[in-house]
A tleap script that builds the chain and sets N, CA, C and O, in Angstrom:
source leaprc.protein.ff14SB
mol = sequence {
  NMET VAL ARG ALA GLU LYS SER ILE LYS LYS
  ARG VAL GLU GLY ARG GLU VAL MET THR THR
  LEU ASN GLN ASP MET ASN LEU LEU SER PHE
  VAL ASN ASP ASP VAL TRP GLU GLU LEU GLY
  ARG GLN ARG GLU LYS ARG GLY VAL GLN ARG
  GLN MET ASN GLU GLU TRP LEU PRO ILE LEU
  GLY GLU GLU PHE GLY GLU VAL CYS GLN ALA
  LEU GLN LYS ASP LYS ALA TRP SER LYS GLN
  THR ASP LYS GLY ASP LEU TYR ALA GLU LEU
  ILE GLN VAL ALA ALA VAL ALA MET SER TRP
  ALA ALA GLN VAL ARG GLU GLY LYS CARG
}
set mol.1.N position { 95.569 102.442 109.099 }
set mol.1.CA position { 94.865 103.222 107.688 }
set mol.1.C position { 96.271 103.802 106.884 }
set mol.1.O position { 97.215 104.290 107.504 }
set mol.2.N position { 96.240 103.682 105.644 }
set mol.2.CA position { 97.092 104.012 104.678 }
set mol.2.C position { 96.554 105.651 103.992 }
set mol.2.O position { 95.603 105.443 103.239 }
set mol.3.N position { 96.833 106.837 104.046 }
set mol.3.CA position { 96.054 107.785 103.556 }
set mol.3.C position { 96.599 107.832 102.181 }
set mol.3.O position { 97.811 107.666 102.038 }
set mol.4.N position { 95.704 108.077 100.965 }
set mol.4.CA position { 95.693 108.811 100.116 }
set mol.4.C position { 97.225 109.909 99.518 }
set mol.4.O position { 96.972 111.103 99.682 }
set mol.5.N position { 98.144 109.741 99.120 }
set mol.5.CA position { 98.746 110.531 98.796 }
set mol.5.C position { 98.199 111.763 97.614 }
set mol.5.O position { 97.826 111.612 96.451 }
set mol.6.N position { 98.349 113.172 98.561 }
set mol.6.CA position { 97.611 114.524 97.478 }
set mol.6.C position { 98.584 114.467 96.322 }
set mol.6.O position { 99.803 114.358 96.190 }
set mol.7.N position { 97.360 114.606 95.423 }
set mol.7.CA position { 98.097 114.937 94.047 }
set mol.7.C position { 97.932 116.377 94.108 }
set mol.7.O position { 97.046 116.976 94.717 }
set mol.8.N position { 99.035 116.959 93.297 }
set mol.8.CA position { 98.865 118.339 92.693 }
set mol.8.C position { 99.063 118.413 91.416 }
set mol.8.O position { 99.572 117.481 90.794 }
set mol.9.N position { 98.592 119.811 90.720 }
set mol.9.CA position { 98.769 119.967 89.329 }
set mol.9.C position { 99.878 120.707 88.880 }
set mol.9.O position { 99.758 121.708 89.587 }
set mol.10.N position { 100.728 120.871 88.290 }
set mol.10.CA position { 101.931 121.894 88.031 }
set mol.10.C position { 101.929 121.535 86.301 }
set mol.10.O position { 101.689 120.492 85.693 }
set mol.11.N position { 102.342 123.014 85.810 }
set mol.11.CA position { 103.062 123.276 84.629 }
set mol.11.C position { 104.426 122.956 84.837 }
set mol.11.O position { 105.200 123.490 85.632 }
set mol.12.N position { 104.663 121.942 83.969 }
set mol.12.CA position { 105.920 121.433 83.390 }
set mol.12.C position { 106.416 121.766 81.547 }
set mol.12.O position { 106.054 121.103 80.575 }
set mol.13.N position { 107.054 122.626 81.551 }
set mol.13.CA position { 107.173 123.048 80.283 }
set mol.13.C position { 106.434 123.196 79.026 }
set mol.13.O position { 106.593 122.885 77.845 }
set mol.14.N position { 105.448 123.873 79.843 }
set mol.14.CA position { 104.113 124.327 78.977 }
set mol.14.C position { 102.713 123.445 79.061 }
set mol.14.O position { 101.621 123.741 78.576 }
set mol.15.N position { 103.160 122.015 79.991 }
set mol.15.CA position { 101.786 121.418 79.787 }
set mol.15.C position { 101.671 120.661 81.338 }
set mol.15.O position { 102.521 120.130 82.053 }
set mol.16.N position { 100.480 120.840 81.463 }
set mol.16.CA position { 100.073 120.492 83.265 }
set mol.16.C position { 100.566 118.799 83.505 }
set mol.16.O position { 100.331 117.902 82.695 }
set mol.17.N position { 101.098 118.675 84.462 }
set mol.17.CA position { 100.983 117.211 84.757 }
set mol.17.C position { 100.639 117.074 86.404 }
set mol.17.O position { 100.594 117.978 87.238 }
set mol.18.N position { 100.469 115.990 86.535 }
set mol.18.CA position { 100.315 115.341 87.996 }
set mol.18.C position { 101.327 114.904 88.774 }
set mol.18.O position { 102.244 114.188 88.371 }
set mol.19.N position { 101.191 115.319 89.900 }
set mol.19.CA position { 102.783 114.860 90.708 }
set mol.19.C position { 102.209 114.766 92.261 }
set mol.19.O position { 101.051 115.047 92.571 }
set mol.20.N position { 103.159 114.353 93.111 }
set mol.20.CA position { 102.441 113.920 94.304 }
set mol.20.C position { 103.343 115.415 95.038 }
set mol.20.O position { 104.299 116.078 94.634 }
set mol.21.N position { 102.470 115.490 96.281 }
set mol.21.CA position { 103.185 116.292 97.443 }
set mol.21.C position { 104.700 115.707 97.790 }
set mol.21.O position { 105.676 116.417 98.034 }
set mol.22.N position { 104.685 114.469 97.764 }
set mol.22.CA position { 106.270 113.728 98.204 }
set mol.22.C position { 106.923 113.920 97.171 }
set mol.22.O position { 108.090 113.798 97.542 }
set mol.23.N position { 106.918 114.234 95.682 }
set mol.23.CA position { 107.820 114.037 95.034 }
set mol.23.C position { 107.992 115.517 95.034 }
set mol.23.O position { 109.084 115.782 94.531 }
set mol.24.N position { 107.518 116.297 95.301 }
set mol.24.CA position { 107.700 118.057 95.191 }
set mol.24.C position { 108.671 118.207 96.466 }
set mol.24.O position { 109.665 118.932 96.429 }
set mol.25.N position { 108.281 117.426 97.647 }
set mol.25.CA position { 108.901 117.618 98.883 }
set mol.25.C position { 110.541 116.624 99.156 }
set mol.25.O position { 111.361 116.763 100.064 }
set mol.26.N position { 110.552 115.596 97.923 }
set mol.26.CA position { 111.815 115.759 97.992 }
set mol.26.C position { 112.749 116.164 97.237 }
set mol.26.O position { 113.945 116.233 97.520 }
set mol.27.N position { 111.966 116.588 95.745 }
set mol.27.CA position { 112.773 117.413 95.334 }
set mol.27.C position { 113.663 118.740 95.745 }
set mol.27.O position { 114.802 119.027 95.378 }
set mol.28.N position { 112.564 119.623 96.832 }
set mol.28.CA position { 112.898 120.565 97.480 }
set mol.28.C position { 113.797 120.268 98.622 }
set mol.28.O position { 114.581 121.087 99.099 }
set mol.29.N position { 113.634 119.011 99.045 }
set mol.29.CA position { 114.842 118.475 99.879 }
set mol.29.C position { 115.995 118.593 99.530 }
set mol.29.O position { 116.798 119.209 100.232 }
set mol.30.N position { 116.391 117.939 98.179 }
set mol.30.CA position { 117.681 118.310 97.499 }
set mol.30.C position { 118.319 119.734 97.079 }
set mol.30.O position { 119.412 120.286 96.954 }
set mol.31.N position { 117.075 119.950 96.957 }
set mol.31.CA position { 117.442 122.048 96.143 }
set mol.31.C position { 118.092 122.263 97.661 }
set mol.31.O position { 119.227 122.733 97.728 }
set mol.32.N position { 117.362 121.912 98.900 }
set mol.32.CA position { 117.730 122.673 100.097 }
set mol.32.C position { 119.126 122.345 100.574 }
set mol.32.O position { 119.865 123.090 101.217 }
set mol.33.N position { 119.379 121.095 100.154 }
set mol.33.CA position { 120.734 120.625 100.675 }
set mol.33.C position { 121.679 121.209 99.854 }
set mol.33.O position { 122.843 121.311 100.242 }
set mol.34.N position { 121.250 121.694 98.528 }
set mol.34.CA position { 122.089 122.405 97.612 }
set mol.34.C position { 122.749 123.860 98.085 }
set mol.34.O position { 123.894 124.291 98.214 }
set mol.35.N position { 121.386 124.386 98.273 }
set mol.35.CA position { 121.305 126.013 99.393 }
set mol.35.C position { 122.663 125.634 100.251 }
set mol.35.O position { 123.811 126.059 100.121 }
set mol.36.N position { 122.113 124.686 101.166 }
set mol.36.CA position { 123.192 124.577 102.571 }
set mol.36.C position { 124.453 124.741 102.055 }
set mol.36.O position { 125.184 125.673 102.392 }
set mol.37.N position { 124.884 123.539 100.923 }
set mol.37.CA position { 126.563 123.587 100.529 }
set mol.37.C position { 126.478 124.835 100.207 }
set mol.37.O position { 127.475 125.333 100.730 }
set mol.38.N position { 125.720 125.923 99.495 }
set mol.38.CA position { 126.501 126.971 99.084 }
set mol.38.C position { 126.968 127.989 100.011 }
set mol.38.O position { 127.909 128.772 99.887 }
set mol.39.N position { 126.081 127.826 101.026 }
set mol.39.CA position { 125.527 128.739 102.007 }
set mol.39.C position { 127.049 128.561 102.683 }
set mol.39.O position { 127.761 129.537 102.917 }
set mol.40.N position { 127.382 127.416 102.916 }
set mol.40.CA position { 129.056 126.874 103.697 }
set mol.40.C position { 130.180 127.469 102.746 }
set mol.40.O position { 131.269 127.859 103.167 }
set mol.41.N position { 129.814 127.491 101.497 }
set mol.41.CA position { 131.157 127.564 100.844 }
set mol.41.C position { 131.307 129.339 101.245 }
set mol.41.O position { 132.246 129.929 101.779 }
set mol.42.N position { 130.003 129.851 100.754 }
set mol.42.CA position { 129.831 131.607 100.923 }
set mol.42.C position { 130.745 131.830 102.636 }
set mol.42.O position { 131.518 132.755 102.885 }
set mol.43.N position { 130.426 130.903 103.424 }
set mol.43.CA position { 131.181 131.402 104.960 }
set mol.43.C position { 132.425 130.897 105.001 }
set mol.43.O position { 133.129 131.355 105.901 }
set mol.44.N position { 132.939 130.039 104.250 }
set mol.44.CA position { 134.201 129.402 104.451 }
set mol.44.C position { 134.955 130.712 103.222 }
set mol.44.O position { 136.178 130.641 103.092 }
set mol.45.N position { 134.406 131.522 102.618 }
set mol.45.CA position { 135.136 132.343 101.650 }
set mol.45.C position { 135.199 133.675 102.528 }
set mol.45.O position { 136.320 134.148 102.712 }
set mol.46.N position { 133.752 134.520 103.258 }
set mol.46.CA position { 133.405 135.494 103.638 }
set mol.46.C position { 133.345 135.348 105.225 }
set mol.46.O position { 133.526 136.344 105.926 }
set mol.47.N position { 133.053 133.919 105.866 }
set mol.47.CA position { 132.735 134.119 107.217 }
set mol.47.C position { 131.227 134.320 107.463 }
set mol.47.O position { 130.393 134.140 106.575 }
set mol.48.N position { 130.988 134.621 108.451 }
set mol.48.CA position { 129.393 134.970 108.837 }
set mol.48.C position { 129.210 136.392 108.412 }
set mol.48.O position { 129.912 137.228 108.982 }
set mol.49.N position { 128.410 136.769 107.539 }
set mol.49.CA position { 128.317 138.277 107.364 }
set mol.49.C position { 127.338 139.348 108.006 }
set mol.49.O position { 126.124 139.160 107.931 }
set mol.50.N position { 127.642 140.011 108.378 }
set mol.50.CA position { 126.277 140.955 109.151 }
set mol.50.C position { 126.702 142.231 108.273 }
set mol.50.O position { 127.829 142.703 108.118 }
set mol.51.N position { 125.179 142.750 107.617 }
set mol.51.CA position { 125.593 143.808 106.796 }
set mol.51.C position { 124.075 144.534 107.358 }
set mol.51.O position { 123.085 144.015 107.872 }
set mol.52.N position { 124.378 145.888 107.021 }
set mol.52.CA position { 122.937 146.687 107.294 }
set mol.52.C position { 122.220 146.236 105.992 }
set mol.52.O position { 122.649 145.908 104.885 }
set mol.53.N position { 120.752 146.355 106.617 }
set mol.53.CA position { 119.656 146.014 105.102 }
set mol.53.C position { 120.405 146.399 103.855 }
set mol.53.O position { 121.164 145.764 103.123 }
set mol.54.N position { 119.970 147.599 103.841 }
set mol.54.CA position { 120.718 148.282 102.537 }
set mol.54.C position { 121.531 147.788 101.488 }
set mol.54.O position { 121.430 147.775 100.261 }
set mol.55.N position { 122.583 147.279 102.525 }
set mol.55.CA position { 123.901 146.353 102.047 }
set mol.55.C position { 123.640 144.981 101.244 }
set mol.55.O position { 124.113 144.441 100.244 }
set mol.56.N position { 122.731 144.720 102.112 }
set mol.56.CA position { 122.301 143.207 101.613 }
set mol.56.C position { 121.571 143.243 99.921 }
set mol.56.O position { 121.915 142.453 99.042 }
set mol.57.N position { 120.653 144.193 99.759 }
set mol.57.CA position { 120.145 144.428 98.775 }
set mol.57.C position { 120.986 144.344 97.368 }
set mol.57.O position { 120.575 143.567 96.505 }
set mol.58.N position { 122.144 145.126 97.129 }
set mol.58.CA position { 122.836 145.353 95.883 }
set mol.58.C position { 123.626 143.723 96.094 }
set mol.58.O position { 124.088 143.456 94.985 }
set mol.59.N position { 123.835 142.966 96.737 }
set mol.59.CA position { 124.410 141.793 97.498 }
set mol.59.C position { 123.518 140.614 96.354 }
set mol.59.O position { 123.811 139.988 95.335 }
set mol.60.N position { 122.341 140.777 97.205 }
set mol.60.CA position { 121.238 139.667 96.357 }
set mol.60.C position { 120.879 140.182 95.113 }
set mol.60.O position { 120.385 139.349 94.354 }
set mol.61.N position { 121.005 141.519 94.616 }
set mol.61.CA position { 120.793 142.097 93.487 }
set mol.61.C position { 121.815 141.650 92.305 }
set mol.61.O position { 121.532 141.506 91.116 }
set mol.62.N position { 123.094 141.463 92.945 }
set mol.62.CA position { 123.961 141.282 91.618 }
set mol.62.C position { 124.168 139.672 91.591 }
set mol.62.O position { 125.088 139.279 90.873 }
set mol.63.N position { 123.358 138.626 92.345 }
set mol.63.CA position { 123.261 137.531 92.261 }
set mol.63.C position { 122.307 136.945 91.401 }
set mol.63.O position { 122.487 135.934 90.722 }
set mol.64.N position { 120.773 137.971 91.493 }
set mol.64.CA position { 119.846 138.132 90.940 }
set mol.64.C position { 119.996 138.458 89.018 }
set mol.64.O position { 119.439 137.886 88.081 }
set mol.65.N position { 120.701 139.275 89.035 }
set mol.65.CA position { 121.325 139.872 87.799 }
set mol.65.C position { 122.083 138.258 87.203 }
set mol.65.O position { 121.579 137.681 86.240 }
set mol.66.N position { 123.227 137.729 87.874 }
set mol.66.CA position { 123.463 136.535 86.975 }
set mol.66.C position { 122.758 135.696 87.036 }
set mol.66.O position { 123.235 134.678 86.534 }
set mol.67.N position { 121.214 135.509 87.650 }
set mol.67.CA position { 120.062 134.447 87.074 }
set mol.67.C position { 119.575 135.352 85.772 }
set mol.67.O position { 119.462 134.677 84.749 }
set mol.68.N position { 119.301 136.608 85.645 }
set mol.68.CA position { 119.273 136.899 84.245 }
set mol.68.C position { 119.978 136.852 83.444 }
set mol.68.O position { 119.531 137.140 82.333 }
set mol.69.N position { 121.217 136.530 83.534 }
set mol.69.CA position { 122.236 136.497 82.619 }
set mol.69.C position { 122.372 134.987 82.122 }
set mol.69.O position { 122.871 134.804 81.011 }
set mol.70.N position { 122.033 134.099 82.743 }
set mol.70.CA position { 121.962 132.255 83.106 }
set mol.70.C position { 120.686 132.574 81.800 }
set mol.70.O position { 120.975 132.229 80.654 }
set mol.71.N position { 119.440 133.173 82.043 }
set mol.71.CA position { 118.249 132.967 81.031 }
set mol.71.C position { 118.570 133.315 80.130 }
set mol.71.O position { 118.054 132.692 79.202 }
set mol.72.N position { 119.514 134.398 79.707 }
set mol.72.CA position { 119.754 134.638 78.302 }
set mol.72.C position { 120.985 134.056 77.567 }
set mol.72.O position { 121.308 134.396 76.429 }
set mol.73.N position { 121.592 133.216 78.268 }
set mol.73.CA position { 123.190 133.072 77.354 }
set mol.73.C position { 122.774 132.290 76.348 }
set mol.73.O position { 123.625 132.323 75.459 }
set mol.74.N position { 121.560 131.366 75.972 }
set mol.74.CA position { 121.500 130.851 74.424 }
set mol.74.C position { 120.846 131.538 73.592 }
set mol.74.O position { 120.660 131.184 72.427 }
set mol.75.N position { 120.444 132.545 74.073 }
set mol.75.CA position { 119.784 134.048 73.119 }
set mol.75.C position { 121.089 134.502 72.230 }
set mol.75.O position { 122.299 134.382 72.424 }
set mol.76.N position { 120.338 135.055 71.211 }
set mol.76.CA position { 120.845 135.459 69.805 }
set mol.76.C position { 121.559 136.973 70.569 }
set mol.76.O position { 122.676 137.308 70.175 }
set mol.77.N position { 120.926 137.743 71.543 }
set mol.77.CA position { 121.732 138.788 71.869 }
set mol.77.C position { 122.267 138.444 73.212 }
set mol.77.O position { 122.102 139.198 74.171 }
set mol.78.N position { 122.850 137.416 73.287 }
set mol.78.CA position { 123.804 136.930 74.916 }
set mol.78.C position { 124.973 137.299 74.683 }
set mol.78.O position { 125.297 137.532 73.518 }
set mol.79.N position { 125.737 137.419 75.556 }
set mol.79.CA position { 127.373 138.309 75.396 }
set mol.79.C position { 128.062 137.052 76.053 }
set mol.79.O position { 127.516 136.283 76.844 }
set mol.80.N position { 129.252 136.984 75.624 }
set mol.80.CA position { 130.033 136.052 76.562 }
set mol.80.C position { 130.017 135.829 77.712 }
set mol.80.O position { 129.997 134.683 78.161 }
set mol.81.N position { 130.025 137.191 78.631 }
set mol.81.CA position { 129.949 136.927 80.001 }
set mol.81.C position { 128.476 136.348 80.634 }
set mol.81.O position { 128.302 135.887 81.762 }
set mol.82.N position { 127.632 136.491 79.721 }
set mol.82.CA position { 126.475 135.481 80.432 }
set mol.82.C position { 126.829 134.610 81.130 }
set mol.82.O position { 127.863 134.004 80.847 }
set mol.83.N position { 126.073 134.277 82.267 }
set mol.83.CA position { 126.307 133.209 83.272 }
set mol.83.C position { 125.617 131.756 82.509 }
set mol.83.O position { 124.619 131.682 81.792 }
set mol.84.N position { 126.458 130.781 82.916 }
set mol.84.CA position { 126.104 129.544 82.163 }
set mol.84.C position { 124.959 128.390 83.029 }
set mol.84.O position { 124.246 127.625 82.380 }
set mol.85.N position { 124.944 128.422 84.232 }
set mol.85.CA position { 124.501 127.418 84.902 }
set mol.85.C position { 122.984 127.944 85.716 }
set mol.85.O position { 123.101 128.225 86.909 }
set mol.86.N position { 122.172 128.019 85.343 }
set mol.86.CA position { 120.810 128.776 85.855 }
set mol.86.C position { 120.444 128.232 87.093 }
set mol.86.O position { 119.827 128.967 87.864 }
set mol.87.N position { 120.718 127.032 87.447 }
set mol.87.CA position { 120.381 126.401 89.017 }
set mol.87.C position { 121.460 126.541 89.941 }
set mol.87.O position { 121.374 126.465 91.166 }
set mol.88.N position { 122.733 126.803 89.091 }
set mol.88.CA position { 123.713 127.220 90.146 }
set mol.88.C position { 123.469 128.543 90.997 }
set mol.88.O position { 123.462 128.794 92.202 }
set mol.89.N position { 123.223 129.462 89.540 }
set mol.89.CA position { 122.750 130.820 89.964 }
set mol.89.C position { 121.796 130.838 91.029 }
set mol.89.O position { 121.846 131.617 91.981 }
set mol.90.N position { 120.919 129.953 90.842 }
set mol.90.CA position { 119.521 130.155 92.027 }
set mol.90.C position { 119.618 129.832 93.078 }
set mol.90.O position { 118.899 130.222 93.998 }
set mol.91.N position { 120.919 128.717 93.198 }
set mol.91.CA position { 121.014 128.420 94.398 }
set mol.91.C position { 121.779 129.328 95.302 }
set mol.91.O position { 121.694 129.323 96.530 }
set mol.92.N position { 122.758 130.336 94.364 }
set mol.92.CA position { 123.470 131.120 95.118 }
set mol.92.C position { 122.411 132.019 95.604 }
set mol.92.O position { 122.404 132.219 96.818 }
set mol.93.N position { 121.531 132.588 94.899 }
set mol.93.CA position { 120.267 133.407 95.245 }
set mol.93.C position { 119.647 133.194 96.680 }
set mol.93.O position { 119.510 133.987 97.612 }
set mol.94.N position { 119.340 131.954 96.561 }
set mol.94.CA position { 118.671 131.275 97.934 }
set mol.94.C position { 119.662 131.472 98.632 }
set mol.94.O position { 119.241 132.062 99.626 }
set mol.95.N position { 120.829 131.322 98.723 }
set mol.95.CA position { 121.868 131.179 99.785 }
set mol.95.C position { 122.178 132.467 100.520 }
set mol.95.O position { 122.594 132.518 101.678 }
set mol.96.N position { 121.871 133.773 99.524 }
set mol.96.CA position { 122.105 135.114 100.102 }
set mol.96.C position { 120.834 135.106 100.736 }
set mol.96.O position { 120.704 135.210 101.955 }
set mol.97.N position { 119.893 134.983 99.933 }
set mol.97.CA position { 118.315 135.052 100.545 }
set mol.97.C position { 118.486 134.952 102.290 }
set mol.97.O position { 118.233 135.760 103.183 }
set mol.98.N position { 119.068 133.482 102.293 }
set mol.98.CA position { 118.854 132.982 103.642 }
set mol.98.C position { 119.646 133.490 104.637 }
set mol.98.O position { 119.417 133.354 105.839 }
set mol.99.N position { 120.711 134.160 104.085 }
set mol.99.CA position { 121.942 134.774 104.831 }
set mol.99.C position { 121.175 135.925 105.827 }
set mol.99.O position { 121.235 136.165 107.032 }
set mol.100.N position { 120.364 136.555 104.588 }
set mol.100.CA position { 119.953 137.954 104.881 }
set mol.100.C position { 118.643 137.715 105.694 }
set mol.100.O position { 118.192 138.577 106.447 }
set mol.101.N position { 118.137 136.665 105.529 }
set mol.101.CA position { 116.775 136.300 106.790 }
set mol.101.C position { 117.095 136.399 108.247 }
set mol.101.O position { 116.716 137.040 109.228 }
set mol.102.N position { 118.157 135.268 107.874 }
set mol.102.CA position { 119.035 134.543 109.317 }
set mol.102.C position { 118.773 135.813 110.176 }
set mol.102.O position { 117.867 135.862 111.009 }
set mol.103.N position { 119.778 137.016 109.871 }
set mol.103.CA position { 120.111 138.182 110.107 }
set mol.103.C position { 118.866 138.865 110.424 }
set mol.103.O position { 118.802 139.081 111.635 }
set mol.104.N position { 118.246 139.122 110.028 }
set mol.104.CA position { 116.958 140.016 110.441 }
set mol.104.C position { 116.154 139.014 111.229 }
set mol.104.O position { 115.468 139.553 112.097 }
set mol.105.N position { 116.040 137.563 111.158 }
set mol.105.CA position { 115.200 137.367 112.181 }
set mol.105.C position { 116.136 137.158 113.412 }
set mol.105.O position { 115.431 137.257 114.416 }
set mol.106.N position { 117.360 136.924 113.730 }
set mol.106.CA position { 118.291 136.933 114.743 }
set mol.106.C position { 118.030 138.443 115.545 }
set mol.106.O position { 118.147 138.515 116.768 }
set mol.107.N position { 117.613 139.793 114.592 }
set mol.107.CA position { 117.307 140.636 115.453 }
set mol.107.C position { 116.121 140.789 115.930 }
set mol.107.O position { 116.062 141.788 116.647 }
set mol.108.N position { 115.070 140.179 115.831 }
set mol.108.CA position { 113.864 139.966 116.244 }
set mol.108.C position { 113.693 138.978 117.357 }
set mol.108.O position { 112.584 138.608 117.744 }
set mol.109.N position { 114.897 138.540 117.888 }
set mol.109.CA position { 114.833 137.604 118.912 }
set mol.109.C position { 114.822 138.483 120.386 }
set mol.109.O position { 114.768 137.885 121.461 }
savepdb mol mol.pdb
quit
């Protein structure tokens, strides 16, 4: 027996579209691969980081700030220093958050 694939509604560029859970899972799988690649780059550069929670926050905040800069890069008020690649910046945020979360979980064992 073949199960019908569950459809979900989502908004894309201001309009509702139907997609399937499998399509979303495939996309998230690609994003997850990119996060793992970025995590590998960060670890090659700095090693496995161990920080106090209070020290992780400014690291994550700096990465989030670059996401904010990428969002305004094409606006009239943008600066030349604004980052250009929103996706890359979001992947960096996810990798830092993953490192922090792993450390928190490790401490709960």
